[in-house]
C-alpha positions in Angstrom: -14.3 -18.9 16.8 -14.0 -17.9 13.1 -11.4 -19.3 10.7 -8.1 -17.4 10.1 -7.2 -16.8 6.5 -4.6 -14.9 4.5 -6.0 -12.0 2.5 -3.8 -11.0 -0.4 -4.6 -7.6 -2.1 -2.9 -6.9 -5.4 -3.2 -5.3 -8.8 -3.2 -7.5 -11.9 -2.1 -6.4 -15.4 -5.0 -5.8 -17.8 -3.5 -7.3 -20.9 -4.4 -10.2 -23.2 -3.0 -13.5 -22.0 -2.5 -12.7 -18.4 -3.7 -15.5 -16.1 -5.4 -14.3 -12.9 -3.7 -15.6 -9.7 -6.9 -17.4 -8.6 -7.0 -19.3 -11.8 -3.4 -20.3 -11.4 -4.2 -21.7 -7.9 -7.0 -23.7 -9.5 -4.7 -25.2 -12.1 -2.1 -26.0 -9.5 -4.6 -27.9 -7.3 -6.1 -29.7 -10.3 -2.6 -31.0 -11.0 -2.0 -32.0 -7.3 1.0 -29.7 -6.9 2.2 -30.1 -3.2 2.6 -27.3 -0.7 0.3 -24.8 -2.4 -2.2 -22.8 -0.5 -5.9 -23.4 -1.1 -7.6 -20.4 -2.7 -11.0 -20.0 -1.1 -12.0 -16.9 -3.0 -10.5 -14.6 -5.7 -11.8 -11.8 -7.9 -11.7 -8.2 -8.9 -12.5 -5.6 -6.3 -15.1 -2.9 -6.8 -16.2 -0.8 -9.8 -13.8 -0.2 -12.7 -14.2 3.6 -12.2 -12.6 3.3 -8.8 -10.5 0.1 -8.8 -8.8 0.2 -12.2 -5.8 2.4 -13.0 -6.3 5.3 -15.3 -2.8 6.6 -16.0 -2.5 4.8 -19.3 -5.5 6.8 -20.6 -4.1 10.2 -19.7 -0.3 9.8 -19.8 0.1 11.6 -23.2 -3.1 13.6 -23.1 -1.8 16.7 -21.2 2.0 16.4 -21.8 4.4 14.6 -24.1 6.0 12.0 -21.9 8.5 9.8 -23.6 7.3 6.8 -21.7 3.6 7.4 -22.1 3.0 4.2 -24.0 4.7 2.1 -21.3 1.9 2.8 -18.7 0.0 -0.5 -18.4 -3.6 -0.6 -17.0 -4.1 -2.6 -13.8 -7.2 -3.9 -11.9 -7.5 -4.2 -8.1 -7.7 -7.9 -7.2 -8.1 -9.8 -4.0 -7.4 -13.4 -3.0 -8.4 -15.3 0.2 -6.0 -18.1 0.9 -6.7 -20.9 3.4 -3.2 -21.1 5.0 -3.3 -19.9 8.6 -4.1 -22.4 11.4 
């Protein structure tokens, strides 16, 4: 029978200095931090045209929204964690 894993689907913030969650797991394991799941696979999902938020590009294009500059772009991201026995 196949192995059971935990699939985590999320959106990461596309800004300078943001560490991807898969990279954080790598650093934690390199530093032998206890009780941390092993990350088997991590990465962006799909093409940017379909798996990246677009609101930040259009928020002030068609209407003057006072918070238009606060829309932050995000990218679809997936992790596979080896945690389920």
